[in-house]
C-alpha positions in Angstrom: 33.5 -64.0 -1.0 34.2 -64.6 -4.2 37.0 -62.8 -6.4 36.4 -64.1 -9.3 37.4 -62.2 -12.0 36.8 -63.1 -15.5 36.5 -61.3 -19.4 32.5 -62.5 -19.4 31.9 -61.3 -15.4 33.2 -57.5 -17.3 30.0 -58.4 -20.4 28.3 -59.7 -18.3 28.6 -56.3 -15.8 27.5 -54.1 -19.2 24.5 -56.7 -19.4 23.7 -55.8 -16.1 24.5 -51.7 -16.5 21.9 -51.9 -19.7 19.3 -53.7 -18.0 19.1 -51.4 -15.0 18.9 -48.9 -16.8 15.5 -50.0 -18.3 15.3 -50.0 -15.3 15.4 -47.0 -13.7 13.5 -45.4 -16.6 10.7 -47.1 -15.7 10.8 -45.5 -11.9 11.1 -47.2 -9.1 11.7 -46.8 -5.2 12.5 -43.2 -3.3 15.5 -43.3 -1.0 13.0 -41.4 1.4 10.3 -43.2 1.2 8.4 -43.9 4.9 9.9 -47.3 5.9 7.4 -50.0 6.0 6.7 -51.2 9.7 5.2 -54.4 10.4 6.0 -57.4 12.7 7.5 -61.1 12.3 4.4 -63.0 12.7 3.6 -63.3 9.0 7.0 -64.7 9.2 6.1 -67.5 11.8 3.4 -68.6 10.0 4.5 -69.2 6.9 7.5 -71.1 7.8 4.9 -72.9 10.0 2.1 -73.5 6.6 5.2 -74.0 4.7 5.4 -74.4 1.0 8.1 -73.7 -1.9 11.1 -71.3 -2.3 13.8 -70.9 -5.1 17.4 -69.9 -3.8 20.4 -68.2 -5.6 24.0 -68.1 -4.2 27.3 -69.6 -5.3 28.4 -69.1 -1.6 30.2 -72.2 -0.2 28.3 -72.6 2.4 24.9 -73.1 -0.2 23.9 -76.5 -0.1 25.3 -77.3 3.4 22.4 -74.2 5.0 20.0 -75.3 2.9 20.2 -79.1 3.9 20.7 -77.8 7.6 17.3 -75.8 6.8 15.0 -78.2 5.9 16.1 -80.1 8.9 14.3 -77.6 10.8 11.8 -76.8 8.7 10.7 -79.8 6.7 7.2 -78.5 5.1 9.4 -76.3 3.5 11.5 -76.8 0.1 14.2 -74.9 -1.2 14.8 -75.1 -4.3 18.9 -74.3 -4.5 20.5 -72.5 -8.3 23.6 -71.5 -8.4 23.3 -68.9 -10.7 27.0 -68.0 -11.2 28.6 -65.6 -9.2 28.6 -62.2 -8.8 27.4 -60.6 -11.8 26.7 -63.2 -13.9 23.9 -63.7 -11.3 23.1 -60.5 -11.5 22.9 -59.9 -14.8 20.3 -62.6 -15.0 18.4 -61.5 -11.7 18.1 -58.0 -13.6 16.8 -60.2 -17.0 14.0 -61.9 -15.2 12.7 -59.0 -12.5 12.5 -56.6 -16.1 10.9 -60.3 -17.6 8.3 -59.9 -14.9 8.9 -63.1 -14.0 12.2 -66.4 -13.4 13.8 -64.8 -10.4 14.1 -66.4 -7.1 12.8 -65.9 -4.3 15.7 -65.4 -2.4 19.3 -63.7 -3.6 22.6 -63.9 -2.4 23.6 -59.8 -3.7 26.9 -58.1 -2.7 26.9 -54.7 -0.2 28.2 -53.2 -3.5 25.4 -54.1 -5.5 22.8 -54.1 -3.4 21.2 -50.5 -4.5 20.6 -50.5 -7.6 18.1 -52.9 -7.0 17.4 -51.6 -4.1 16.9 -48.7 -6.3 14.8 -50.1 -8.9 12.2 -51.2 -6.3 13.5 -54.9 -7.2 14.3 -56.2 -3.7 11.4 -56.3 -0.5 11.4 -53.9 2.6 11.9 -56.2 5.0 10.7 -54.0 7.5 7.4 -55.0 6.6 8.4 -58.4 8.9 9.7 -56.5 11.8 13.4 -56.9 10.3 14.0 -53.7 11.1 14.4 -55.2 15.0 18.0 -56.6 14.0 20.1 -53.5 14.1 21.4 -54.2 17.3 22.4 -57.9 16.4 25.0 -57.1 13.5 28.4 -55.0 13.2 27.4 -51.1 12.5 29.4 -51.3 9.0 27.2 -54.0 7.4 24.0 -53.2 8.6 24.9 -50.0 6.6 25.2 -51.7 3.2 22.0 -53.1 3.6 19.6 -50.0 4.2 19.0 -47.2 1.5 16.6 -44.4 2.6 14.3 -46.3 5.3 14.1 -49.3 3.6 16.0 -52.5 4.7 16.9 -54.9 1.2 18.4 -57.7 2.6 20.1 -59.1 5.9 24.3 -59.1 6.5 25.6 -62.6 5.8 29.1 -61.7 5.9 31.3 -59.0 6.4 35.3 -58.1 5.2 36.9 -55.6 7.6 40.5 -55.5 6.4 43.4 -56.4 8.1 47.6 -57.1 7.5 47.7 -60.8 6.5 51.8 -61.2 6.1 54.4 -64.1 6.1 56.3 -64.3 9.4 59.3 -66.4 8.0 59.6 -64.1 5.0 59.1 -60.8 7.9 61.8 -62.4 10.0 64.2 -63.1 7.6 64.5 -59.6 6.7 64.2 -58.0 9.2 61.2 -56.6 8.8 58.9 -55.2 11.8 55.4 -55.6 11.1 54.4 -52.5 10.5 51.4 -49.9 11.9 51.9 -46.8 9.8 51.9 -46.4 6.2 54.9 -45.1 5.9 56.5 -48.0 7.7 54.3 -50.2 4.9 56.5 -48.4 1.9 59.4 -48.4 3.7 59.3 -52.3 4.4 58.5 -52.6 1.0 61.6 -50.9 -0.5 63.8 -53.0 2.1 62.4 -55.9 1.2 62.9 -55.9 -2.6 66.3 -54.3 -2.1 67.2 -56.6 0.1 65.8 -59.9 -2.8 64.2 -58.3 -5.9 62.3 -61.7 -6.2 60.6 -60.2 -3.4 57.3 -58.3 -3.3 55.2 -56.5 0.0 52.3 -57.0 -1.7 50.3 -57.6 -5.1 48.2 -55.1 -7.1 47.1 -55.4 -10.5 44.1 -52.6 -10.2 40.6 -54.2 -8.5 37.9 -51.3 -8.3 36.9 -52.9 -5.1 40.5 -53.0 -3.4 40.4 -49.3 -4.7 37.7 -48.4 -2.6 38.3 -50.1 0.0 41.7 -48.4 0.5 40.0 -45.1 -0.5 37.7 -45.7 2.5 40.4 -46.5 4.9 42.4 -43.2 3.8 39.3 -41.2 5.2 38.2 -40.9 1.1 34.1 -40.5 0.2 33.8 -40.6 -3.5 30.0 -41.2 -3.8 27.5 -38.6 -2.0 23.9 -40.5 -2.9 20.7 -38.7 -2.5 18.0 -41.3 -4.6 18.8 -40.7 -7.9 21.2 -37.0 -7.1 24.6 -38.4 -6.9 28.0 -36.7 -6.6 31.1 -38.1 -7.6 34.8 -36.7 -6.3 37.9 -38.3 -5.9 40.1 -35.4 -6.0 38.7 -35.3 -1.8 41.7 -35.1 0.7 41.2 -39.1 2.2 41.5 -40.3 -1.0 44.4 -37.7 -2.1 46.1 -39.3 1.1 45.9 -43.2 -0.7 47.4 -42.2 -4.4 50.2 -40.2 -3.2 50.6 -43.3 -0.7 50.2 -45.8 -3.7 51.6 -44.5 -6.4 55.1 -44.9 -4.4 54.3 -48.8 -4.4 53.1 -48.8 -8.6 56.4 -46.4 -9.6 58.6 -47.7 -7.3 57.8 -51.0 -8.8 57.4 -52.1 -5.2 54.3 -54.4 -6.2 54.2 -58.1 -7.5 53.7 -58.3 -11.0 51.1 -61.0 -11.2 47.1 -61.0 -11.6 45.2 -61.8 -8.5 43.3 -64.9 -7.6 45.6 -66.1 -10.9 46.8 -69.6 -10.1 50.6 -67.7 -10.3 49.0 -65.5 -7.1 48.5 -68.5 -5.2 51.4 -69.7 -5.7 53.5 -66.7 -5.0 51.5 -66.8 -1.4 53.1 -69.5 -1.4 56.4 -69.2 -2.0 56.8 -66.1 -0.5 57.4 -64.1 -3.2 54.0 -62.3 -2.2 54.9 -61.4 1.6 51.9 -59.3 2.8 47.8 -58.8 1.5 45.7 -55.7 2.7 42.5 -57.7 2.2 39.0 -58.4 3.9 38.9 -60.5 7.1 37.0 -63.7 4.4 40.9 -64.2 3.4 41.7 -67.1 5.9 39.5 -69.8 4.3 41.1 -68.8 0.7 44.3 -69.3 2.4 44.1 -72.7 3.9 42.5 -73.9 0.8 44.4 -72.3 -2.0 48.2 -71.5 -0.4 49.4 -75.0 1.3 52.7 -74.2 0.9 52.2 -71.2 3.3 50.8 -73.0 6.5 52.5 -71.9 9.9 54.7 -68.9 8.1 51.4 -66.6 7.6 50.1 -64.3 10.4 47.6 -61.6 10.7 47.8 -58.0 12.3 45.8 -54.7 12.0 45.4 -52.7 9.1 48.2 -49.9 8.9 47.1 -46.8 8.9 48.1 -42.9 8.3 48.9 -42.1 11.8 49.0 -45.3 13.6 45.0 -44.8 14.8 43.5 -48.0 13.9 40.7 -47.3 11.8 39.7 -49.8 8.4 37.2 -50.1 6.2 34.8 -53.3 4.5 36.1 -55.2 1.1 33.6 -57.4 -0.3 30.4 -59.2 1.7 26.9 -60.5 1.0 23.4 -59.7 2.0 20.1 -62.3 1.2 17.5 -60.2 0.1 13.8 -61.2 -0.8 13.0 -60.3 -4.3 9.5 -58.8 -4.8 8.6 -61.1 -7.7 8.5 -63.2 -5.1 5.1 -65.1 -4.2 5.8 -66.2 -0.9 7.2 -63.0 0.4 6.6 -64.4 4.3 8.3 -67.4 3.6 10.6 -65.7 1.7 12.2 -64.0 4.4 11.5 -66.4 7.0 14.5 -68.3 5.2 16.6 -65.1 5.0 16.1 -64.5 8.7 17.0 -68.5 9.4 20.0 -68.3 7.0 21.9 -64.8 8.8 20.3 -64.7 12.2 19.5 -68.2 13.1 20.7 -71.8 12.4 22.7 -70.9 8.8 25.3 -68.6 10.8 27.2 -71.6 11.9 27.1 -73.7 8.8 28.4 -70.2 7.1 31.2 -69.5 9.6 32.6 -73.8 9.5 33.1 -72.9 5.6 35.4 -70.3 5.8 32.8 -67.3 6.4 33.1 -64.0 9.0 30.3 -64.2 10.4 28.2 -59.9 10.6 26.4 -61.5 13.4 27.6 -59.6 16.5 27.0 -63.1 18.7 29.5 -64.6 17.1 32.3 -61.6 16.8 31.8 -61.6 20.2 31.4 -65.4 21.1 34.8 -66.7 22.9 34.7 -70.4 21.0 35.0 -67.5 17.5 37.3 -65.0 18.4 39.7 -67.4 20.9 40.3 -70.0 18.1 43.4 -71.0 17.6 44.1 -71.2 13.9 46.7 -73.6 13.3 47.4 -72.5 9.3 48.4 -69.2 10.7 50.4 -71.0 14.0 48.0 -71.4 16.6 47.5 -67.3 16.3 43.9 -66.5 17.7 43.6 -64.3 14.1 40.1 -63.9 15.0 40.6 -61.2 17.6 42.6 -59.2 15.1 39.6 -59.4 12.5 37.0 -59.6 14.9 38.5 -56.3 16.3 38.9 -54.5 12.4 35.2 -55.3 11.9 35.0 -52.1 15.3 36.9 -50.2 13.6 35.3 -49.8 10.3 35.0 -46.1 9.2 31.6 -44.8 9.3 29.6 -42.8 6.3 30.4 -45.4 3.2 28.3 -45.0 0.0 28.4 -47.2 -2.9 26.7 -45.8 -6.2 23.4 -46.4 -7.5 25.2 -48.2 -10.7 28.5 -49.5 -9.6 28.8 -52.4 -10.5 29.0 -50.3 -14.0 31.0 -47.7 -12.6 33.5 -51.1 -12.0 33.3 -52.6 -15.3 35.4 -49.8 -17.0 37.6 -49.2 -14.1 40.3 -50.5 -15.9 39.8 -48.7 -19.3 40.4 -45.8 -16.8 41.7 -46.0 -13.8 43.6 -49.1 -14.2 45.7 -47.3 -16.5 47.5 -45.9 -13.9 48.5 -49.4 -12.7 50.3 -50.1 -16.0 51.4 -47.2 -17.4 52.6 -45.4 -13.9 51.2 -42.7 -14.9 49.8 -41.5 -11.8 46.1 -42.6 -9.4 45.1 -38.9 -9.2 44.4 -39.1 -13.4 43.6 -42.3 -13.7 40.7 -41.8 -10.9 39.8 -39.0 -12.9 39.2 -40.4 -16.0 37.0 -42.5 -14.1 35.1 -40.3 -12.3 33.6 -38.3 -15.4 32.8 -42.0 -16.7 30.7 -42.8 -13.6 29.0 -39.2 -14.5 29.0 -38.9 -18.0 27.4 -42.6 -17.3 24.9 -41.4 -14.6 23.5 -39.0 -17.2 22.8 -41.0 -19.7 20.8 -43.5 -17.2 18.2 -40.2 -16.0 20.4 -39.4 -12.9 21.6 -36.5 -12.1 25.1 -36.9 -11.4 27.9 -34.3 -10.6 31.7 -33.6 -10.2 33.8 -32.8 -7.2 
């Protein structure tokens, strides 16, 4: 859920990349290794026997979840540690793995970062505990994110199927119909800014995660990964479909010049300066907690598409994984199972999280909840449908954290200089290819 962006985190990404390189050079798991097999008997026995484990996470619900788990299992002690948000945690985790000690038993890992820890054989394959049987209990897109080859390296916690959040008050005042296609969205952006130059359809100062999600929805598949063999292609038809559309937003100066997740950005969402966002289903909690001025004004609709047919992509989301360094992996697996497959799901939803479990995604209590902030709209009807419309076949790089850290110096320049996204993505591609080859991967372009 977190969307914190700082220079410190960019530095952390570089440190993580260096640690990852060491891990890769020392060998690790293969994507073609046979799947581990087992049952949940050892997990049940470990929970009955009890013990002590450590859990690293930054999710807002973590403390409440740990407290609830310990009520259910009073003979298990969980030491909760907030080791930092995303890349800060990953750097500490990779350093502990490299040192051979100090890692937690369970760690929160975002989907984009999961492949690099799986590739370096740092996580337990949960097939050994019979967790492969849970596949039907999660949305297809999130289950795909915790798989690496034949292995299962975590259980999904949340998901971020994308949708259109829009300021209904601003739209109505300016005669804007909710766009169903990207052509309509672009036309609405032009109409709004022409009517009131102080207002913008959306903001985008350049974020690698958002860019990849937009490419994903457009049909682009820039990464192909087979173990240590990687292909990178930011010139496929889907990617170019998105760049041709979004270049018009950038070069037409139709994007609010406000940095996402800043105080100014939240204020702009509240006062109507920014009138829509295309983002993940975890966003309602952020609106409720950080944009009080937008209460009753915002609504949710399906993400615009290129042909009007429903399709979306994931944006964000995390899993909980058992770290191989754990001295009690069965007990750690029991905690993960409780967190994301049993009693921990409801505390997570109550904290504003958007689930990945199909039981909750189809529960009338969740789907049909009228949300006062959104004028009583049953927004989860839109968001749960979006989870069904996520396009399949997406893959992240096995060193995605590093790739994201060099985005601003390559593709990000297209946002600053309006020089064209294709050229910016080509520069990003070259940086990704060069780095991967330097670190022992076999990476090719195109």
